[in-house]
N, C-alpha and C positions, 0 to 999 in steps of 0.2 A: 367755213367762210363760204364767200359768193363772192365770184365773176361775175357784171352785166356789162356788155356790150351794146357801144353805138359807135356811127357815124357820125363827125364834123366835116366836109369833104371830103378830104384826101386821108384826113385823119381815125386808124381806131381808136377810140377809147375803152382798154377795161377800165372800169370799177373796182379796184380788188378791198373789199373790206375780213377782217379777222386773221387768224395770225398765218403767214410764210414763214414756216416749221418744222423741221423733220418728221414727215409723217400726217402734217397738215397742215395743206395746203401750195406744200411746196412742190407737187406735180400738178397741182389747183391750175397753179399758175403758168409754169411748163406749157401744159394741153393747152391754154388755152394763144398763149398766145405761137405756139404752135398750129392750134386751129385759123389764129389769124394772118397767118404767113403764108398756108395751106391755100383762101383765101384771095389770096392776095395783095393783101396791107405791104406794105412799102414803111409808111408812117406810125408809127403804134408810140402811143403818148397812154401811162400808166397811172392810175390816182389813183395813191394811197392814204389820202387822208382816215380809209376806215382802217389803216392793215394798224391790229392791237398788239403785235408782235413781230420781230423779225431778228432768226438764230442763221450760221453760219450756211445753212441748209440751205435759206430765204436768199441770204446775197449771193449764192452762190449761182438760184435760179436767176439773179435778177443779172448779174453777168453773165448766165449761158445764156437770156433771152438777147443782149446787148451784145451778145459775138455770133450770135444766129442775124439778127434780124443785119449790118454793120458787112458782112457778111455777104448778104443778098442785095446786094444797097438799099439800104435805108436806113432810117433814125428811129430811136428811141428813146426819149423822154422821158420823163414824174415829172410830175405834178399834187398840190397840196402832200408832201410830207409830213407824220405823223413828226408828234415830236419825238416818241420812240425809234422809228424809221432813221430821222433824220440824225440822230445819236449817233447809230449804227452807224452808214454811211460816213461820218466824219472820221467817228475812231478808225473803223478802215480805211482813210483817204478816199472813200470812192466816190465821195461829192466830189470829185477833182476830176473824174474818170466819165460821171453821170449826169449828165443836167438833168437841174433838175427846177423847179420853177414855183412861186408862190399861187398861184393858181393854172386852174387849167386855160383859162382866156390867156397868159401869159402864156404858155406849151407854144399854145395853137400860133399866137402871133409870131413865136420863135421858129416852129417848121414853115409858114408862109417865109419865110426871112431866108428857109436854107431851098430853096428852089435852086 
């Protein structure tokens, strides 16, 4: 599991690679998001292109992130979902809750429209 962080304007981008599964990545994702929120991030983009697996624990972390960010008046968006992640979000019907975009650029445009 690797998570890199960078900024594009007022959007904090977390690039995640590896599994987001129980015991492998779920805690790392939680910590990265909490760290970004503590640093004042209001707009967080998760780039999930490198995510190799997503289980129920990982889905729980994504929903927890969504809730934590929304409760602080922020926005969460997802970009570059791997086929495995997209499939899990479709099956769990969370694709209708979590905003996802084909590219980072598309997500950044959507953030700009949500000002």
